C-alpha positions as CSV (number, residue, x, y, z in Angstrom):
1,M,92.3,71.2,118.4
2,D,95.2,72.7,120.2
3,I,95.4,76.5,120.5
4,C,97.5,78.0,117.8
5,S,100.0,80.7,118.8
6,F,101.1,81.7,115.3
7,A,101.3,80.4,111.8
8,L,102.9,81.4,108.5
9,L,100.0,81.7,106.0
10,A,101.5,82.9,102.8
11,Q,104.3,84.6,100.9
12,V,103.1,87.9,99.5
13,L,104.3,88.8,96.0
14,N,104.7,92.3,94.5
15,S,107.4,93.2,97.1
16,L,108.8,96.0,95.0
17,S,105.3,97.6,94.6
18,L,104.7,97.2,98.3
19,Q,108.0,98.9,99.1
20,Q,107.2,101.8,96.7
21,E,103.9,102.3,98.4
22,L,105.4,102.1,101.8
23,N,107.9,104.8,100.9
24,A,105.0,107.1,99.9
25,L,103.1,106.3,103.1
26,L,106.1,107.2,105.2
27,R,105.4,110.8,104.3
28,Q,101.9,110.7,105.8
29,N,101.1,111.8,109.3
30,W,101.8,108.8,111.6
31,L,100.4,109.0,115.2
32,P,102.1,107.8,118.4
33,H,100.4,104.6,119.6
34,V,97.9,105.4,122.3
35,N,99.0,102.5,124.5
36,Q,101.8,104.4,126.2
37,R,102.2,102.0,129.2
38,D,102.8,98.9,127.1
39,Y,106.0,100.0,125.3
40,R,109.4,101.5,125.9
41,Q,110.7,104.1,123.5
42,G,114.1,103.7,122.0
43,D,116.7,106.5,121.2
44,L,115.3,106.9,117.7
45,G,111.6,106.8,118.5
46,G,108.8,104.7,119.8
47,W,105.8,103.0,118.4
48,D,103.5,104.7,115.9
49,V,100.7,103.9,113.6
50,L,99.0,104.9,110.3
51,A,95.4,103.9,109.8
52,L,94.4,102.4,106.4
53,R,91.0,101.0,107.2
54,C,88.7,102.0,110.0
55,A,85.2,101.8,111.4
56,A,82.9,103.5,109.0
57,E,81.6,105.9,111.6
58,Y,85.1,107.3,112.1
59,Q,85.9,107.8,108.4
60,A,85.8,111.6,108.9
61,A,86.9,111.6,112.5
62,H,90.2,112.4,114.1
63,P,92.9,109.9,112.9
64,I,93.4,108.6,116.4
65,L,89.9,107.1,116.3
66,Q,90.7,105.6,112.9
67,A,93.8,103.8,114.1
68,F,92.4,101.1,116.3
69,S,90.1,98.2,116.0
70,I,87.0,98.6,118.1
71,A,85.3,95.3,118.7
72,T,81.7,96.5,118.6
73,Q,81.9,98.0,115.1
74,E,80.2,96.2,112.2
75,H,80.9,98.4,109.2
76,W,84.5,99.2,108.1
77,Q,85.8,101.6,105.4
78,D,89.0,101.8,103.5
79,L,90.7,105.2,104.0
80,P,92.3,107.3,101.1
81,C,95.8,106.0,102.0
82,L,94.8,102.5,101.3
83,E,92.7,103.3,98.2
84,S,95.8,105.0,96.7
85,S,98.0,101.9,97.5
86,P,96.9,99.2,95.0
87,A,99.5,96.6,96.1
88,L,98.5,96.9,99.7
89,L,94.8,96.9,98.7
90,S,95.4,93.7,96.7
91,V,96.8,92.0,99.8
92,I,93.6,92.9,101.8
93,Q,91.3,91.9,99.0
94,S,93.0,88.5,98.7
95,L,91.7,87.6,102.1
96,A,88.5,85.5,101.8
97,C,87.3,86.6,105.2
98,P,85.7,89.8,106.6
99,V,88.4,92.5,107.2
100,K,88.0,95.0,110.0
101,S,90.8,97.3,111.0
102,V,93.9,97.7,108.9
103,R,96.9,99.8,109.8
104,L,100.7,100.2,109.5
105,M,102.5,99.8,112.8
106,R,106.1,101.0,113.1
107,L,108.4,100.1,116.0
108,H,111.5,102.3,115.8
109,A,115.1,101.0,116.4
110,G,115.7,100.3,120.1
111,A,112.0,100.4,121.1
112,E,110.2,97.6,122.8
113,I,106.5,96.6,123.1
114,K,106.1,95.1,126.5
115,P,104.5,91.8,127.3
116,H,100.7,92.2,127.0
117,R,97.5,90.5,125.8
118,D,94.7,91.7,123.5
119,L,91.9,89.9,125.1
120,G,89.6,87.9,122.8
121,L,91.8,88.5,119.7
122,S,92.4,84.9,118.7
123,L,91.2,82.3,116.1
124,E,89.5,80.3,118.8
125,Q,87.4,83.4,119.9
126,G,86.4,84.5,116.4
127,E,88.8,87.4,115.9
128,A,92.2,87.1,114.2
129,R,95.2,89.4,113.8
130,L,97.4,89.0,110.8
131,H,100.9,90.6,110.4
132,L,102.7,91.3,107.1
133,P,106.2,92.7,107.8
134,L,107.1,95.3,105.1
135,Q,110.3,96.4,106.7
136,T,112.2,94.4,109.3
137,N,115.7,93.3,110.4
138,E,117.4,90.2,111.8
139,Q,117.5,91.7,115.3
140,L,113.7,92.2,115.5
141,N,112.4,89.7,118.0
142,F,108.6,89.0,118.1
143,Y,107.5,86.6,120.8
144,V,104.1,84.9,121.3
145,D,103.6,82.6,124.3
146,E,107.3,82.6,125.0
147,K,108.1,81.4,121.4
148,R,110.0,83.6,118.8
149,V,108.0,84.1,115.6
150,P,110.5,84.0,112.7
151,M,108.8,86.8,110.6
152,R,110.5,87.9,107.4
153,A,109.5,90.7,105.1
154,G,106.8,89.6,102.7
155,E,105.4,86.8,104.9
156,L,101.8,86.9,106.1
157,W,101.5,85.5,109.7
158,Y,98.6,84.8,112.0
159,I,99.3,85.8,115.6
160,N,97.3,84.8,118.6
161,A,97.2,88.2,120.3
162,D,95.1,86.8,123.1
163,Q,98.3,85.1,124.4
164,V,101.0,87.1,126.0
165,H,103.2,88.6,123.3
166,W,106.0,91.2,123.0
167,V,108.4,92.7,120.5
168,E,111.9,94.1,120.8
169,N,113.7,95.9,118.0
170,K,117.4,95.6,118.6
171,G,118.2,96.5,115.0
172,Q,119.3,99.7,113.4
173,E,116.1,100.4,111.4
174,A,112.4,100.6,112.2
175,R,110.2,97.6,111.8
176,I,107.0,98.3,109.9
177,N,104.2,95.7,109.8
178,L,100.9,95.8,108.0
179,V,98.5,94.7,110.7
180,I,95.0,93.3,109.7
181,D,92.2,92.4,112.1
182,C,89.7,90.0,110.7
183,E,86.6,88.0,111.6
184,V,87.3,84.3,111.6
185,N,85.4,82.2,109.1
186,T,85.9,78.7,107.7
187,W,88.4,79.8,105.1
188,L,90.7,81.5,107.6
189,R,90.4,78.8,110.2
190,E,91.3,76.1,107.7
191,L,94.2,78.2,106.4
192,V,95.7,78.7,109.8
193,Y,95.3,75.1,110.8
194,A,96.7,73.8,107.5
195,A,99.7,76.1,108.1
196,K,100.1,74.9,111.6
197,I,100.2,71.2,110.4
198,K,102.8,72.0,107.8
199,A,105.0,73.6,110.4
């Protein structure tokens, strides 16, 4: 089969509940993204993250260790922020595949994530990244393999992060995505390819 760059997988319901939970999570301690070289800060801020699920061994560690998917880990644990967010937790639990890292990623107005690749993070290589925009705007541009991904709030997307991708927020408000890293199984592979055929 052809390599899939991105695919719209589902419309997520409970948007009001998700928004209420997001409003509460915005009061938590978000951390600047560690990858400083791959983004440009805007006038209103840069790129930051809030971990919701992490490698089990980092459950009590510094939040910076909780915020990123580490490929060698096998055991993953929901953090209190996710456990106290039932609508977000329901989205995670609806995925019939093993879920690894889960985090909220915020790109402030005017900021850009530069072109880069996350090597090995693709359906074809057994790891998949899913994005669920919770807050976005019409001037948010997300590109994968030179193609714009038309993400809207409440849509669950598969992104081939092994391909070159970048994001620019030219809007007036921050973009916040729920970002989920999963292990690929038959269910997820069939879901992505069925979505690709429909497109």
